[in-house]
C-alpha positions, 0 to 999 in steps of 0.5 A: 380338162387337162390336155396331155403333151401327146394330145398337143403334139397330135393337134400340131401334126394335124394342123401341119398336115392340113396346112401342107395339103392346101399348098400346091407343089412346085416340085414333085419327084417320084421314084427317081433313080440315078446311076453313074457309069464306069464304075457303075454306082447308084447314087440315087435310089427311088427317091420321092419328095416334093417342095410346095410354094413358099416352103423351105424343104431341107434335104440332109445327109452326110457327104456322099449320100446323093444329095447334090446328085439329086439337086443337079438332076432337077435342072438337068445339069448331069451329063447324060453320057455319064449317067442313067436316070429313071423316074419322074421330075415334075416342075410346075406341072411339067415332067422334065424327064420328057423334055428335050435338051433344048426345051429343058434349057428354057426351064433353067432360070425361068422356072428353076434357079440354083445357087452352089456351095462355091458361088465364086466358081459359079459366076463367070470370072471374066464378066462384071456382076452387072453384065451377068445380072443384066443378061439374066434380066434381058433373057427372062424379063424381056427388057433392055437398057436403063430399065434392065439396069434399074431392075439389076440394082433393085435385085441386088438391094433385095439380096442385101447388097450395099452400093449396088450401082458400084457393085455392078462394075465389079468382078467376082474375084473382087467380092467376098464369098458372102457377097458372091452368094448374095449375087447368086440370090439376086440372079435367082430373083431376077429370073423370076424362078418359082423354085430355088435349089440351094446346094450347101449355100452357107458351108464356106461362109463364117457364122455371121454371114451364114445367118444373114444368108439364111435370113435372106432366103427365108425372107425371099420365100415369104415375099415371092412364094418361091419354093426352096430345096435346101441341100445341107448336112448342117442340122443347125441350118435346118432347125433355123429355117426349114419347114419339112425335112428329108433325111438321105442315106446311101442314095435313099430317103430314110425318113421325112416329115415336118422339121419339129417332128423330125427333131423331137421324135426321130424314128430312124437310127440314122436320123438319131445319129445325125442329131446326136453328132451335132 
């Protein structure tokens, strides 16, 4: 008996749904809204999404759609004097919106880590790579001296960086953009975080380095089981490594689903426009 294309697609969807249902969520956002003051702008409007263990979830949309605001809200990086937030952000079973500023700081690095579009600005320019990486290891791994330095070298190797012992003595301005991005990945690894938020991690890099960074992120989640929330406007990046996709427009999620489903059968007109523009 022949099997139609529609039947095959239905089976694939059921398989993906069953697989996803069995994986616990690291991050669960429920009806999150964020408004900025002076002037009043609602940047995020009742957004719900989740990131499961060992999965890469892409949040895509054009500039100004609210992606980075949402990303910064998870680890509590938005200035509370300039914004108002409503909704829930659950990270590894804890509602971060109910934590004090001091309690929230404990979750940064230890449970959630973030790499930015411009890693050179995220790194401290007056401290060596070794100083920054080893301080992270000491804070989260509770080790000192030679053991902390050895772990720092190991993490730089895992992030795909050559000559890690020499690199420890260098400053961020002495490294290329791709190397700085790998250092940020190494810091995320060193903290032992369960969730990595990558905000446009390949935008400022050339095509070859982009591919290397994506490969390292993909390998990272496979080896550690870390969940990754990937913020991007590049659908080529999404097609390369994402498992699930959320499409964001004007602060709202307009479509979501498995990456194959979104690319093969986009339901929303905005998603189709994004695909056509590529």
